[in-house]
C-alpha positions as MATLAB code, in Angstrom:
seq = 'MNTWIFAGICDKSELLIYVCKMLAAGNYNVLFVDATEKRKYPSFIGRFDKPLWITEFSGFDVACGFDDEAALNAYLKCSDGSKKYDYVIYDLEIPNFCSSATWREASARIWVTDYEIWTLENGGLWLQDAIHRHFSEDMEPEMHKVIVRTAEEWFDLSYLEGFFSHLPICWMDDPLILPWNELDWSVKLRNEHTRTVQMKPLTRGYKRKVCEMVQMLTDWDQKQIHRVLRAAERRRA';
ca = [
       0.000    0.000    0.000;
       1.212    3.460   -0.907;
       0.502    6.292    1.534;
       0.751    9.859    0.268;
       0.492   12.755    2.709;
      -0.431   16.021    1.008;
       0.186   18.463    3.854;
      -0.510   22.175    4.059;
      -3.097   24.750    5.014;
      -4.008   26.016    1.546;
      -6.989   24.680   -0.414;
      -5.690   21.837   -2.564;
      -8.975   19.987   -3.006;
      -9.293   20.052   -6.791;
      -5.702   18.869   -7.312;
      -6.073   15.883   -4.998;
      -9.420   14.888   -6.472;
      -7.870   14.907   -9.960;
      -4.971   12.781   -8.700;
      -7.372   10.294   -7.118;
      -9.406   10.082  -10.308;
      -6.291    9.355  -12.362;
      -5.217    6.607   -9.966;
      -8.709    5.114  -10.071;
      -8.678    5.307  -13.877;
      -5.532    3.173  -13.719;
      -7.621    0.459  -12.003;
      -6.138    1.034   -8.559;
      -8.172    1.008   -5.358;
      -7.871    4.451   -3.812;
      -8.907    5.777   -0.405;
      -8.937    9.550   -0.084;
      -9.003   10.827    3.506;
     -10.467   14.190    4.506;
      -8.183   15.479    7.265;
      -8.967   19.142    6.679;
      -9.888   21.586    9.419;
     -13.294   22.416    7.924;
     -14.034   18.858    6.732;
     -14.967   20.230    3.331;
     -15.373   17.088    1.227;
     -18.967   16.159    2.213;
     -19.994   19.315    0.350;
     -18.283   18.075   -2.798;
     -19.855   14.634   -2.555;
     -23.311   15.991   -1.698;
     -24.300   13.647    1.095;
     -25.771   15.338    4.169;
     -28.538   12.956    5.273;
     -26.206   10.705    7.275;
     -22.540   10.448    8.250;
     -20.419    9.744    5.219;
     -17.718    7.616    6.789;
     -16.481    5.967    3.583;
     -18.323    6.743    0.360;
     -17.542    5.908   -3.254;
     -17.133    8.993   -5.410;
     -16.041    9.111   -9.045;
     -14.324    5.730   -8.875;
     -12.494    6.106   -5.554;
     -13.477    6.009   -1.877;
     -13.591    9.097    0.316;
     -13.310    8.894    4.120;
     -14.980   11.753    5.991;
     -15.907   12.472    9.587;
     -13.068   10.670   11.336;
     -11.314   12.427   14.212;
      -7.962   10.857   13.442;
      -6.198    8.033   11.646;
      -6.761    5.645   14.560;
     -10.543    6.035   14.259;
     -10.318    5.487   10.508;
      -8.256    2.322   10.919;
     -10.656    0.995   13.570;
     -13.566    1.536   11.177;
     -11.755   -0.218    8.343;
     -10.883   -3.133   10.587;
     -14.489   -3.590   11.690;
     -16.032   -3.190    8.246;
     -17.238   -6.443    6.758;
     -15.482   -7.235    3.515;
     -13.353   -4.113    3.614;
     -11.207   -3.977    0.518;
      -7.485   -3.495    0.304;
      -6.314   -0.154   -0.989;
      -3.394    0.387   -3.336;
      -3.210    4.077   -2.413;
      -4.259    5.986    0.697;
      -4.092    9.744    0.156;
      -4.495   12.351    2.887;
      -5.529   15.973    2.482;
      -3.860   16.888    5.750;
      -4.443   20.192    7.499;
      -4.604   18.725   11.031;
      -0.978   18.022   12.023;
      -1.770   15.266   14.530;
      -4.441   13.489   12.446;
      -1.878   10.903   11.337;
       0.428    9.088   13.727;
       4.140    9.792   13.796;
       4.681    6.319   12.327;
       2.528    7.191    9.319;
       4.329   10.497    8.848;
       7.687    8.732    8.930;
       6.763    5.687    6.843;
       4.680    7.427    4.182;
       5.572    6.556    0.609;
       5.582   10.281   -0.180;
       5.208   13.502    1.783;
       4.152   16.479   -0.308;
       4.009   20.040    0.976;
       1.378   22.021   -0.918;
       1.244   25.793   -0.792;
       0.110   28.750   -2.825;
       1.757   32.161   -3.111;
      -0.599   33.993   -0.754;
       1.400   35.698    1.957;
      -0.866   34.351    4.719;
      -0.335   30.809    3.472;
       3.421   31.179    3.226;
       3.896   32.758    6.649;
       1.467   30.563    8.563;
       2.299   27.511    6.487;
       5.931   27.742    7.545;
       4.858   27.721   11.204;
       2.455   24.836   10.557;
       5.158   22.757    8.911;
       7.681   23.535   11.629;
       5.219   22.312   14.247;
       4.437   19.147   12.276;
       8.118   18.259   11.880;
       8.689   18.876   15.594;
       5.728   16.625   16.492;
       6.561   13.653   14.320;
      10.320   13.533   13.752;
      13.251   13.467   16.123;
      15.927   16.148   15.974;
      18.347   13.930   14.058;
      15.824   13.261   11.277;
      15.583   15.235    8.053;
      12.440   13.969    6.281;
      12.256   14.059    2.510;
       9.422   16.119    1.045;
       8.235   17.264   -2.341;
       7.036   20.841   -2.746;
       4.041   21.710   -4.922;
       2.773   25.242   -5.555;
      -0.842   25.524   -6.657;
      -2.978   28.217   -8.282;
      -0.130   30.239   -9.698;
      -0.673   33.081  -12.145;
       2.112   35.535  -12.894;
       5.336   33.895  -11.768;
       7.295   36.938  -10.637;
       8.420   34.988   -7.564;
      11.839   33.400   -7.876;
      12.719   30.206   -6.013;
      15.015   31.975   -3.559;
      12.099   34.138   -2.396;
       9.923   31.073   -1.792;
      12.708   29.174   -0.044;
      13.054   32.012    2.441;
       9.881   30.807    4.127;
      10.990   27.169    4.476;
      14.784   26.922    4.143;
      15.336   27.013    7.921;
      13.326   23.830    8.440;
      15.098   20.455    8.868;
      13.677   19.066    5.618;
      15.342   17.503    2.606;
      13.462   19.040   -0.301;
      13.361   16.733   -3.311;
      13.826   18.299   -6.733;
      12.620   21.787   -7.623;
       9.094   22.827   -6.665;
       6.372   21.676   -9.032;
       4.422   24.783  -10.038;
       0.854   24.333  -11.269;
      -0.542   27.106  -13.489;
      -4.018   28.418  -12.845;
      -6.380   30.512  -14.938;
     -10.052   31.358  -15.225;
     -10.891   28.193  -17.151;
      -9.349   25.894  -14.525;
     -11.188   27.867  -11.834;
     -14.515   27.527  -13.667;
     -14.000   23.758  -14.046;
     -13.362   23.472  -10.306;
     -16.596   25.336   -9.506;
     -18.628   23.373  -12.052;
     -17.375   20.076  -10.654;
     -18.234   21.117   -7.099;
     -21.773   22.204   -7.940;
     -22.526   19.172  -10.116;
     -20.742   16.729   -7.774;
     -18.696   15.318  -10.631;
     -15.009   15.209  -11.549;
     -14.604   16.314  -15.145;
     -10.986   16.638  -16.243;
     -11.256   16.996  -20.002;
     -12.131   20.755  -19.944;
      -9.020   21.626  -17.908;
      -6.307   23.588  -19.680;
      -3.532   21.609  -21.312;
      -0.861   23.236  -19.144;
      -2.650   22.351  -15.918;
      -3.226   18.735  -16.955;
       0.424   18.437  -17.973;
       1.536   19.468  -14.489;
      -0.910   17.098  -12.799;
       0.544   14.302  -14.917;
       4.070   15.362  -13.943;
       3.135   15.109  -10.291;
       1.586   11.660  -10.671;
       4.673   10.491  -12.538;
       6.896   12.010   -9.834;
       5.133    9.947   -7.171;
       4.804    6.674   -9.086;
       6.964    4.528  -11.320;
       4.639    4.988  -14.296;
       6.142    5.750  -17.673;
       4.872    8.355  -20.126;
       2.691    5.881  -22.010;
       0.931    4.776  -18.852;
       0.441    8.371  -17.709;
      -1.072    9.309  -21.074;
      -3.332    6.238  -21.088;
      -4.585    6.900  -17.545;
      -5.266   10.575  -18.276;
      -7.326    9.663  -21.332;
      -9.294    7.154  -19.253;
      -9.889    9.732  -16.506;
     -11.109   12.252  -19.097;
     -13.578    9.747  -20.555;
     -15.145    8.786  -17.239;
     -18.220   10.919  -16.691;
     -18.886   10.119  -13.018;
];
């Protein structure tokens, strides 16, 4: 099982839903865990009549309403016929939602931020606290850095690194920067209001960067990435 922790206090919902849909389109069993402060994903799924717990959505399962990872694991253990997941993906805004063991043993840890000054300043404090909670002083965890919803890129990398360079983290590769424009924004809103995950209308540049991120985190080659993207675009759910 692969565990991916997408950590950070900025809204990264559309990106993670697209990633989950691509993994599901590759015929993998995916569990997506809502560990956000506002527990936002029930709104996207559109189920308010009863607790969601674990609900299928657009080809993958979404876990909502759990206080922490221990409660989620207890639920999975007690569920009759619970299936095995190839990927467990966390949208993590609550630093102590996952255990220290999960933080340390995760297949990938990805820090997601945008360029808003509030996010950068408070995100640095959030990440510092998380590292202090879950890693000993002699550890330097490896993390990827992803920047979402970027427009004009007048920021250079040295400016961005000023917010995080003091942290005991081994940053892997250069940051992956995802472009963002009005069309991508409109697709996000349309998907939320229709409770679907349509990827085909997204801009080519945005989809290219999503594919780069999936390839960065998996061992898939270009042909498999292209095939999975086409499958995700065809699926209407």
